[in-house]
Each structure stands twice: as structure tokens, then as C-alpha cells.
One Martini backbone bead per residue (centre of mass of N, CA, C, O) as a GRO file, in nm:
protein
  419
    1UNK     BB    1  15.513  11.316  15.083
    2UNK     BB    2  15.648  11.153  14.823
    3UNK     BB    3  15.648  11.159  14.505
    4UNK     BB    4  15.686  11.106  14.187
    5UNK     BB    5  15.813  11.142  13.897
    6UNK     BB    6  15.847  11.347  13.652
    7UNK     BB    7  15.670  11.423  13.346
    8UNK     BB    8  15.703  11.479  13.028
    9UNK     BB    9  15.519  11.728  12.831
   10UNK     BB   10  15.425  11.776  12.530
   11UNK     BB   11  15.380  12.003  12.278
   12UNK     BB   12  15.077  12.076  12.090
   13UNK     BB   13  14.948  12.191  11.831
   14UNK     BB   14  14.671  12.341  11.910
   15UNK     BB   15  14.318  12.270  11.964
   16UNK     BB   16  14.037  12.180  12.154
   17UNK     BB   17  13.777  12.102  12.305
   18UNK     BB   18  13.586  12.109  12.561
   19UNK     BB   19  13.562  11.956  12.849
   20UNK     BB   20  13.365  11.658  12.909
   21UNK     BB   21  13.182  11.524  13.195
   22UNK     BB   22  13.071  11.297  13.409
   23UNK     BB   23  12.821  11.350  13.657
   24UNK     BB   24  12.697  11.188  13.919
   25UNK     BB   25  12.488  11.390  14.044
   26UNK     BB   26  12.351  11.457  13.742
   27UNK     BB   27  12.370  11.226  13.529
   28UNK     BB   28  12.582  11.387  13.328
   29UNK     BB   29  12.717  11.540  13.051
   30UNK     BB   30  12.947  11.814  13.111
   31UNK     BB   31  13.109  12.088  13.142
   32UNK     BB   32  13.426  12.197  13.225
   33UNK     BB   33  13.497  12.511  13.436
   34UNK     BB   34  13.776  12.627  13.466
   35UNK     BB   35  14.014  12.816  13.532
   36UNK     BB   36  14.338  12.871  13.500
   37UNK     BB   37  14.298  12.680  13.751
   38UNK     BB   38  14.294  12.340  13.795
   39UNK     BB   39  14.107  12.117  14.015
   40UNK     BB   40  14.215  11.803  14.189
   41UNK     BB   41  14.071  11.515  14.361
   42UNK     BB   42  14.223  11.195  14.447
   43UNK     BB   43  14.187  10.896  14.569
   44UNK     BB   44  14.385  10.687  14.730
   45UNK     BB   45  14.553  10.453  14.886
   46UNK     BB   46  14.559  10.157  15.077
   47UNK     BB   47  14.876  10.034  15.196
   48UNK     BB   48  14.830   9.669  15.166
   49UNK     BB   49  14.885   9.668  14.849
   50UNK     BB   50  14.943   9.646  14.540
   51UNK     BB   51  14.912   9.745  14.218
   52UNK     BB   52  14.627   9.719  14.040
   53UNK     BB   53  14.415   9.746  13.773
   54UNK     BB   54  14.210   9.917  13.923
   55UNK     BB   55  14.398  10.140  13.995
   56UNK     BB   56  14.512  10.205  13.717
   57UNK     BB   57  14.244  10.289  13.580
   58UNK     BB   58  14.193  10.530  13.761
   59UNK     BB   59  14.467  10.695  13.726
   60UNK     BB   60  14.451  10.708  13.415
   61UNK     BB   61  14.200  10.879  13.395
   62UNK     BB   62  14.315  11.135  13.552
   63UNK     BB   63  14.551  11.171  13.361
   64UNK     BB   64  14.385  11.266  13.121
   65UNK     BB   65  14.275  11.519  13.249
   66UNK     BB   66  14.544  11.650  13.306
   67UNK     BB   67  14.637  11.656  13.005
   68UNK     BB   68  14.399  11.822  12.889
   69UNK     BB   69  14.447  12.073  13.057
   70UNK     BB   70  14.731  12.131  12.957
   71UNK     BB   71  14.648  12.147  12.653
   72UNK     BB   72  14.448  12.401  12.731
   73UNK     BB   73  14.640  12.588  12.944
   74UNK     BB   74  14.638  12.484  13.227
   75UNK     BB   75  14.671  12.496  13.545
   76UNK     BB   76  14.753  12.226  13.778
   77UNK     BB   77  14.585  12.107  14.078
   78UNK     BB   78  14.697  11.808  14.235
   79UNK     BB   79  14.544  11.573  14.466
   80UNK     BB   80  14.673  11.306  14.681
   81UNK     BB   81  14.622  11.035  14.885
   82UNK     BB   82  14.704  10.838  15.190
   83UNK     BB   83  14.573  10.561  15.375
   84UNK     BB   84  14.804  10.515  15.649
   85UNK     BB   85  14.536  10.488  15.852
   86UNK     BB   86  14.382  10.168  15.891
   87UNK     BB   87  14.231   9.874  15.931
   88UNK     BB   88  14.344   9.709  15.685
   89UNK     BB   89  14.639   9.765  15.761
   90UNK     BB   90  14.641   9.631  16.039
   91UNK     BB   91  14.544   9.349  15.951
   92UNK     BB   92  14.777   9.286  15.753
   93UNK     BB   93  15.011   9.329  15.950
   94UNK     BB   94  14.927   9.107  16.148
   95UNK     BB   95  14.923   8.870  15.950
   96UNK     BB   96  15.244   8.934  15.854
   97UNK     BB   97  15.428   9.048  16.087
   98UNK     BB   98  15.406   9.375  16.060
   99UNK     BB   99  15.446   9.690  16.064
  100UNK     BB  100  15.224   9.923  15.957
  101UNK     BB  101  15.435  10.134  15.863
  102UNK     BB  102  15.607   9.948  15.686
  103UNK     BB  103  15.383   9.858  15.500
  104UNK     BB  104  15.301  10.138  15.395
  105UNK     BB  105  15.578  10.217  15.276
  106UNK     BB  106  15.611   9.981  15.081
  107UNK     BB  107  15.343  10.016  14.912
  108UNK     BB  108  15.388  10.311  14.833
  109UNK     BB  109  15.647  10.263  14.675
  110UNK     BB  110  15.521  10.071  14.465
  111UNK     BB  111  15.314  10.270  14.358
  112UNK     BB  112  15.509  10.483  14.255
  113UNK     BB  113  15.655  10.297  14.056
  114UNK     BB  114  15.403  10.234  13.885
  115UNK     BB  115  15.334  10.525  13.802
  116UNK     BB  116  15.602  10.581  13.662
  117UNK     BB  117  15.584  10.352  13.453
  118UNK     BB  118  15.292  10.470  13.342
  119UNK     BB  119  15.317  10.789  13.321
  120UNK     BB  120  15.203  10.938  13.559
  121UNK     BB  121  15.112  11.225  13.669
  122UNK     BB  122  15.197  11.393  13.933
  123UNK     BB  123  15.115  11.522  14.211
  124UNK     BB  124  15.158  11.808  14.397
  125UNK     BB  125  15.004  11.646  14.632
  126UNK     BB  126  15.128  11.386  14.856
  127UNK     BB  127  14.915  11.269  15.120
  128UNK     BB  128  14.911  11.158  15.434
  129UNK     BB  129  14.731  11.092  15.710
  130UNK     BB  130  14.952  11.116  15.924
  131UNK     BB  131  15.052  11.413  15.827
  132UNK     BB  132  14.723  11.522  15.874
  133UNK     BB  133  14.614  11.514  16.170
  134UNK     BB  134  14.605  11.815  16.251
  135UNK     BB  135  14.392  11.888  16.036
  136UNK     BB  136  14.171  11.706  16.142
  137UNK     BB  137  14.146  11.820  16.424
  138UNK     BB  138  14.056  12.099  16.331
  139UNK     BB  139  13.800  12.006  16.175
  140UNK     BB  140  13.658  11.870  16.406
  141UNK     BB  141  13.630  12.125  16.579
  142UNK     BB  142  13.447  12.279  16.379
  143UNK     BB  143  13.213  12.072  16.370
  144UNK     BB  144  13.146  12.075  16.669
  145UNK     BB  145  13.103  12.385  16.706
  146UNK     BB  146  12.861  12.388  16.478
  147UNK     BB  147  12.693  12.098  16.512
  148UNK     BB  148  12.791  11.871  16.290
  149UNK     BB  149  12.897  11.735  16.556
  150UNK     BB  150  12.945  11.450  16.789
  151UNK     BB  151  12.946  11.295  17.105
  152UNK     BB  152  12.935  11.007  17.235
  153UNK     BB  153  12.787  10.824  17.506
  154UNK     BB  154  13.117  10.721  17.598
  155UNK     BB  155  13.355  10.691  17.828
  156UNK     BB  156  13.559  10.492  17.681
  157UNK     BB  157  13.442  10.580  17.364
  158UNK     BB  158  13.447  10.911  17.250
  159UNK     BB  159  13.323  10.939  16.974
  160UNK     BB  160  13.305  11.111  16.655
  161UNK     BB  161  13.023  11.253  16.470
  162UNK     BB  162  12.862  11.302  16.175
  163UNK     BB  163  12.591  11.464  16.058
  164UNK     BB  164  12.377  11.391  15.807
  165UNK     BB  165  12.204  11.679  15.865
  166UNK     BB  166  12.423  11.918  15.832
  167UNK     BB  167  12.326  11.905  15.531
  168UNK     BB  168  12.065  11.955  15.312
  169UNK     BB  169  12.222  11.798  15.053
  170UNK     BB  170  12.239  11.526  15.140
  171UNK     BB  171  12.278  11.288  14.860
  172UNK     BB  172  12.341  11.432  14.577
  173UNK     BB  173  12.576  11.263  14.465
  174UNK     BB  174  12.444  10.967  14.455
  175UNK     BB  175  12.118  10.933  14.473
  176UNK     BB  176  12.047  10.755  14.701
  177UNK     BB  177  11.871  10.569  14.884
  178UNK     BB  178  11.842  10.469  15.200
  179UNK     BB  179  11.886  10.165  15.156
  180UNK     BB  180  12.148  10.190  14.993
  181UNK     BB  181  12.311  10.340  15.201
  182UNK     BB  182  12.298  10.123  15.422
  183UNK     BB  183  12.438   9.903  15.265
  184UNK     BB  184  12.707  10.050  15.196
  185UNK     BB  185  12.786  10.136  15.478
  186UNK     BB  186  12.821   9.844  15.589
  187UNK     BB  187  13.027   9.745  15.353
  188UNK     BB  188  13.213  10.044  15.369
  189UNK     BB  189  13.306  10.102  15.695
  190UNK     BB  190  13.066  10.118  15.861
  191UNK     BB  191  12.855  10.177  16.188
  192UNK     BB  192  12.528  10.141  16.237
  193UNK     BB  193  12.539   9.983  16.541
  194UNK     BB  194  12.638  10.212  16.705
  195UNK     BB  195  12.616  10.318  17.004
  196UNK     BB  196  12.486  10.662  17.028
  197UNK     BB  197  12.374  10.721  16.766
  198UNK     BB  198  12.147  10.922  16.589
  199UNK     BB  199  12.245  10.783  16.317
  200UNK     BB  200  12.343  10.514  16.136
  201UNK     BB  201  12.492  10.714  15.911
  202UNK     BB  202  12.681  10.831  16.081
  203UNK     BB  203  13.015  10.957  16.069
  204UNK     BB  204  13.329  10.897  16.141
  205UNK     BB  205  13.598  11.137  16.263
  206UNK     BB  206  13.669  11.025  16.570
  207UNK     BB  207  13.874  10.778  16.718
  208UNK     BB  208  13.905  10.654  16.998
  209UNK     BB  209  14.115  10.506  17.186
  210UNK     BB  210  14.275  10.187  17.144
  211UNK     BB  211  14.395   9.901  17.197
  212UNK     BB  212  14.653   9.856  16.955
  213UNK     BB  213  14.629  10.155  16.855
  214UNK     BB  214  14.680  10.430  16.708
  215UNK     BB  215  14.752  10.764  16.850
  216UNK     BB  216  14.640  11.106  16.914
  217UNK     BB  217  14.655  11.401  17.036
  218UNK     BB  218  14.369  11.597  17.160
  219UNK     BB  219  14.099  11.794  17.250
  220UNK     BB  220  13.919  11.511  17.213
  221UNK     BB  221  14.130  11.320  17.255
  222UNK     BB  222  14.255  11.035  17.202
  223UNK     BB  223  14.330  10.931  16.852
  224UNK     BB  224  14.173  10.892  16.524
  225UNK     BB  225  14.088  10.913  16.213
  226UNK     BB  226  13.868  10.912  15.991
  227UNK     BB  227  13.825  10.861  15.663
  228UNK     BB  228  13.670  11.108  15.523
  229UNK     BB  229  13.818  11.352  15.670
  230UNK     BB  230  14.091  11.334  15.542
  231UNK     BB  231  14.012  11.438  15.258
  232UNK     BB  232  13.889  11.706  15.342
  233UNK     BB  233  14.143  11.830  15.472
  234UNK     BB  234  14.345  11.799  15.239
  235UNK     BB  235  14.184  11.956  15.025
  236UNK     BB  236  14.124  12.226  15.169
  237UNK     BB  237  14.442  12.294  15.234
  238UNK     BB  238  14.519  12.284  14.900
  239UNK     BB  239  14.238  12.394  14.733
  240UNK     BB  240  13.980  12.430  14.857
  241UNK     BB  241  13.655  12.596  14.785
  242UNK     BB  242  13.579  12.488  14.514
  243UNK     BB  243  13.620  12.223  14.296
  244UNK     BB  244  13.630  12.057  13.995
  245UNK     BB  245  13.746  11.759  14.091
  246UNK     BB  246  13.617  11.451  14.211
  247UNK     BB  247  13.785  11.127  14.251
  248UNK     BB  248  13.715  10.773  14.157
  249UNK     BB  249  13.575  10.504  14.232
  250UNK     BB  250  13.250  10.377  14.241
  251UNK     BB  251  13.292  10.268  14.546
  252UNK     BB  252  13.312  10.589  14.659
  253UNK     BB  253  13.047  10.739  14.647
  254UNK     BB  254  12.943  10.535  14.882
  255UNK     BB  255  13.042  10.716  15.152
  256UNK     BB  256  13.301  10.879  15.095
  257UNK     BB  257  13.224  11.120  14.901
  258UNK     BB  258  12.974  11.220  15.041
  259UNK     BB  259  13.121  11.291  15.314
  260UNK     BB  260  13.364  11.460  15.230
  261UNK     BB  261  13.188  11.680  15.106
  262UNK     BB  262  13.014  11.742  15.357
  263UNK     BB  263  13.239  11.836  15.541
  264UNK     BB  264  13.321  12.077  15.363
  265UNK     BB  265  13.038  12.215  15.346
  266UNK     BB  266  12.997  12.262  15.657
  267UNK     BB  267  13.252  12.479  15.673
  268UNK     BB  268  13.200  12.664  15.397
  269UNK     BB  269  12.892  12.670  15.258
  270UNK     BB  270  12.889  12.503  15.022
  271UNK     BB  271  12.691  12.335  14.798
  272UNK     BB  272  12.960  12.239  14.644
  273UNK     BB  273  13.263  12.091  14.637
  274UNK     BB  274  13.212  11.995  14.333
  275UNK     BB  275  13.155  12.021  13.997
  276UNK     BB  276  13.278  11.721  13.974
  277UNK     BB  277  13.183  11.373  13.984
  278UNK     BB  278  13.425  11.118  13.923
  279UNK     BB  279  13.378  10.774  13.797
  280UNK     BB  280  13.495  10.453  13.791
  281UNK     BB  281  13.508  10.151  13.693
  282UNK     BB  282  13.524   9.812  13.720
  283UNK     BB  283  13.760   9.541  13.755
  284UNK     BB  284  13.792   9.230  13.610
  285UNK     BB  285  13.854   8.858  13.609
  286UNK     BB  286  13.739   8.628  13.418
  287UNK     BB  287  13.426   8.706  13.537
  288UNK     BB  288  13.544   8.846  13.797
  289UNK     BB  289  13.583   9.021  14.058
  290UNK     BB  290  13.832   9.243  14.148
  291UNK     BB  291  13.989   9.146  14.461
  292UNK     BB  292  14.136   9.107  14.765
  293UNK     BB  293  13.941   8.893  14.887
  294UNK     BB  294  13.976   8.692  14.628
  295UNK     BB  295  14.278   8.701  14.501
  296UNK     BB  296  14.237   8.830  14.176
  297UNK     BB  297  14.502   8.990  14.105
  298UNK     BB  298  14.651   9.236  13.890
  299UNK     BB  299  14.980   9.337  13.869
  300UNK     BB  300  15.180   9.575  13.752
  301UNK     BB  301  15.464   9.473  13.847
  302UNK     BB  302  15.433   9.188  13.714
  303UNK     BB  303  15.404   9.278  13.425
  304UNK     BB  304  15.671   9.438  13.399
  305UNK     BB  305  15.858   9.203  13.494
  306UNK     BB  306  15.754   9.030  13.231
  307UNK     BB  307  15.779   9.272  12.988
  308UNK     BB  308  15.556   9.472  12.993
  309UNK     BB  309  15.456   9.745  12.848
  310UNK     BB  310  15.313  10.023  12.975
  311UNK     BB  311  15.175  10.113  12.710
  312UNK     BB  312  15.002   9.855  12.683
  313UNK     BB  313  14.839   9.899  12.938
  314UNK     BB  314  14.710  10.160  12.860
  315UNK     BB  315  14.571  10.057  12.599
  316UNK     BB  316  14.404   9.836  12.738
  317UNK     BB  317  14.242  10.026  12.921
  318UNK     BB  318  14.144  10.227  12.677
  319UNK     BB  319  13.955  10.024  12.514
  320UNK     BB  320  13.768  10.124  12.737
  321UNK     BB  321  13.548  10.281  12.918
  322UNK     BB  322  13.582  10.426  13.230
  323UNK     BB  323  13.267  10.365  13.325
  324UNK     BB  324  13.311  10.071  13.275
  325UNK     BB  325  13.247   9.757  13.344
  326UNK     BB  326  13.527   9.523  13.329
  327UNK     BB  327  13.745   9.295  13.172
  328UNK     BB  328  14.039   9.110  13.239
  329UNK     BB  329  14.251   8.975  12.987
  330UNK     BB  330  14.471   8.838  12.779
  331UNK     BB  331  14.339   8.965  12.526
  332UNK     BB  332  14.356   9.258  12.614
  333UNK     BB  333  14.663   9.270  12.640
  334UNK     BB  334  14.738   9.168  12.357
  335UNK     BB  335  14.605   9.409  12.213
  336UNK     BB  336  14.790   9.624  12.338
  337UNK     BB  337  15.055   9.514  12.230
  338UNK     BB  338  14.980   9.521  11.927
  339UNK     BB  339  14.914   9.820  11.907
  340UNK     BB  340  15.186   9.933  11.991
  341UNK     BB  341  15.348   9.805  11.762
  342UNK     BB  342  15.201   9.938  11.525
  343UNK     BB  343  15.247  10.232  11.604
  344UNK     BB  344  15.557  10.224  11.610
  345UNK     BB  345  15.599  10.136  11.319
  346UNK     BB  346  15.459  10.379  11.187
  347UNK     BB  347  15.631  10.616  11.308
  348UNK     BB  348  15.910  10.501  11.204
  349UNK     BB  349  15.859  10.581  10.897
  350UNK     BB  350  15.757  10.904  10.927
  351UNK     BB  351  15.562  10.890  10.707
  352UNK     BB  352  15.231  11.032  10.612
  353UNK     BB  353  14.958  11.146  10.688
  354UNK     BB  354  14.808  11.411  10.778
  355UNK     BB  355  14.768  11.476  11.135
  356UNK     BB  356  14.565  11.702  11.207
  357UNK     BB  357  14.291  11.550  11.201
  358UNK     BB  358  14.370  11.330  11.405
  359UNK     BB  359  14.431  11.514  11.645
  360UNK     BB  360  14.152  11.637  11.660
  361UNK     BB  361  14.004  11.369  11.711
  362UNK     BB  362  14.150  11.298  11.966
  363UNK     BB  363  14.058  11.546  12.126
  364UNK     BB  364  13.751  11.514  12.086
  365UNK     BB  365  13.714  11.236  12.221
  366UNK     BB  366  13.840  11.308  12.497
  367UNK     BB  367  13.644  11.553  12.553
  368UNK     BB  368  13.419  11.316  12.539
  369UNK     BB  369  13.436  11.163  12.812
  370UNK     BB  370  13.681  10.989  12.749
  371UNK     BB  371  13.685  10.850  12.444
  372UNK     BB  372  13.903  10.605  12.392
  373UNK     BB  373  13.805  10.418  12.167
  374UNK     BB  374  13.797  10.648  11.953
  375UNK     BB  375  14.085  10.748  11.988
  376UNK     BB  376  14.222  10.483  11.899
  377UNK     BB  377  14.082  10.465  11.622
  378UNK     BB  378  14.215  10.714  11.501
  379UNK     BB  379  14.502  10.596  11.506
  380UNK     BB  380  14.446  10.337  11.354
  381UNK     BB  381  14.377  10.475  11.084
  382UNK     BB  382  14.654  10.600  11.036
  383UNK     BB  383  14.815  10.335  11.045
  384UNK     BB  384  14.675  10.199  10.807
  385UNK     BB  385  14.767  10.405  10.597
  386UNK     BB  386  15.066  10.355  10.632
  387UNK     BB  387  15.058  10.049  10.558
  388UNK     BB  388  14.938  10.142  10.259
  389UNK     BB  389  15.104  10.410  10.165
  390UNK     BB  390  14.963  10.664  10.277
  391UNK     BB  391  15.127  10.928  10.248
  392UNK     BB  392  15.405  11.212  10.268
  393UNK     BB  393  15.457  11.339  10.535
  394UNK     BB  394  15.756  11.376  10.683
  395UNK     BB  395  15.648  11.441  11.011
  396UNK     BB  396  15.406  11.259  11.098
  397UNK     BB  397  15.519  11.065  11.313
  398UNK     BB  398  15.610  11.281  11.519
  399UNK     BB  399  15.329  11.414  11.561
  400UNK     BB  400  15.185  11.163  11.664
  401UNK     BB  401  15.375  11.101  11.899
  402UNK     BB  402  15.325  11.364  12.052
  403UNK     BB  403  15.016  11.331  12.092
  404UNK     BB  404  15.016  11.055  12.235
  405UNK     BB  405  15.193  11.141  12.464
  406UNK     BB  406  15.033  11.392  12.575
  407UNK     BB  407  14.729  11.253  12.584
  408UNK     BB  408  14.797  10.925  12.652
  409UNK     BB  409  15.098  10.847  12.761
  410UNK     BB  410  15.241  10.728  12.493
  411UNK     BB  411  15.536  10.589  12.383
  412UNK     BB  412  15.661  10.564  12.029
  413UNK     BB  413  15.957  10.577  12.066
  414UNK     BB  414  16.207  10.388  12.016
  415UNK     BB  415  16.380  10.332  12.323
  416UNK     BB  416  16.272  10.548  12.538
  417UNK     BB  417  16.074  10.496  12.743
  418UNK     BB  418  16.024  10.586  13.043
  419UNK     BB  419  15.988  10.922  13.220
   0.00000   0.00000   0.00000
């Protein structure tokens, strides 16, 4: 599957502190310690609706990590999937009277366009579930052969399930108790009441063919992949294990990330699939949770079509910390628009205070678990000084623009537009 267009990342002199991120499994902020090549897997969209602000906030967060690693001199191997075969996609396609493949292609194309507009650095591998079915089939075979998975006793629908007890560390990522796991499992795509399962929490990895659903031939019989195993197969075959960061929204902690990590650990023997499990907060709208079921989504494409600069969207999202559940309002967006205008006006003046200390503070705040509110405040302070006529370093505006572009992904040079 084709990714979106490459974004130029400017080089900024100097270095910053080592990146530290909050790890969900350890419930603490600690250093990220990649080797020369940093590896990251971020769960992508299920393409049955366009990119909303919840999506944008998630992918902008991991874009910051990508940029900070590049700034620190790492080669970055970043993988993102597309869940282009799944029940929500089929249901939306049936509702709208469109082939599920056409719907998936259309919404994936819109997502790529939105990511390009927001200047999100593209992943090195952008892989759909459909194109990785053979990889899933192979991984299912390994799990069954090792005893980590089993076939339910159902002649009509011999589905295959992963055993929750296949790894002794299962549950370490979320740290949820059994009752919480059961609640989320039922709410987030699980099937706890499926007859024949050994444990209600056991996760589907191969769904035997049903009438009206797509299926693929396999040694396990015709069928299609379960949700969690798609990510495990795609990540393992492109990044190996362990990886540095596995990421997504906080609603993916359980069951999706817990099980995708467990699938990988069961075949590799690794104690942890990822060094850090990083999760973003949820975005609401005017006091309500933003969700497809409620129909109260704010779409990136509609904002940009209305003339909102993508840089203003980035700044509006970065005004709050990535781990916080927060609300999107007109006031939040207006503040992002105003901030972008002030910053652009300031750098356009050319001269200003020496930016070295500001750039160091920008790097330091971002390295501290992506503290974007403080990072924005650092640039705000420099802009205020420019507005007051403080400082006369000739190329200060250019150097600030380079740093903001490289680290925050916001272009401040007037008329340059998205790259």
C-alpha cells in the first residue's frame, strides 16, 4: 500500500536531552533507549470514515517522536497498518451501498491526503491487512503449532483463538484487573460469549469463512484474520522484536495492544514486545466524547477545505499534553490560528533575540514526555520579545523557523505551505 508524500525535515544545529516517554506498562516516564535505528509501530485507521481530530492528535503525537529521533541522529524505521478488512468496514459499506474494498480505498486515500496536509512524516511501511493475509496465516500456524492457539470445536465455524495464558506475562501492558479486561473486551470487539472458547478473554486470530464475508484460503481452512494478529504479523515481519515504541490511542491499550504484543511474544520468546507502550488521550467535542457512533466528529479535511491552515491545527492539538483527555472547541482552534499568525509575523521580522537558548528549551520540553504546552510557551516567549523590539540577531527568525519546522512540524515561512 502506498504511503503519503515525503516531508522535508530541516537540520537544526545542536542537540537536546535524551527522549523520555511515559510507558503504559510501567506507569512512569522513563528514557527511550533505541540503538542507531529507532523502531516504532503505530496502529492505523480502520478506513470507514475520514480523518477526525482524534486520529490527527494520535498521529501528530507519534510524528513528534519521529522528528525528535531524527533530530537526535537516529535512523527511524516506522511502520503503520491499515485495518482494511474488519466488521466496522463491512457494516458501513452495507449501510452506504458500496463495496467494502471501494470504501476502504476511498477513506484510506482521504487519510493519506490529511496526513500530507498536516505534514506528518510518512511511515516507511504503510501496510494493509488485506495485503498481509499470507503473513497472518503463517503466524497463526506458528501459534497453533506451539500450543499458544487452538481451534474451537465447531464443525461449521472452526475459528482459531489465542490462549490468554500462552504467555506468563499477559496483562502486564495494561495492568488491568480481570473485571476491567472483561468489560473492555466485550466493548471493543471481543466475543466473550463465543461457545467453545477455553477462556472468555481468548482472542480470535482466524475467523472461519461466513456467508457474505471475504475469505482467503489457508491450511486452517478458508477465513480471514482477527484484528490483533494483523498488527503482530505486520510489525514482526518489518521490524522484528523487540521494538522501541508501540503506540496508539488509549482505547487500544486493551484488548488490542495487549494481545498484539502477546501474539508477538508467544512466537519470539521476548519478555516484552516493545520497550515503551505509548498511548494518547481521547479528544472530545464541546463537552462530549468525540466518536463515530455519536456522529460528532470534526474532520481534518473539512477544516482545511474551510481555509484553516494545517499548521494552526497542529498548534491547537499541541496546546494540551498528548496523554490528556481533552475537548476540542472553536476557542481551541481560534487560539491555534492566532498563535500561528503571531509566530509567522515574528519570524518575518528577521531579527530578534538569540534563539539558541529558546531552541534548547524547545528540545528539552519535547524530550520530557512531549511536553508541548511548555514547548509552545518557549516559542511564545521569544515571539513576545520580538514584538517588544528586544534582540537584534540578524538571522534569529530563520533559525527559529527551522527549529519549529523540524521539531514541531509547523512551517512559519509565509507562503511556503505544506511540503
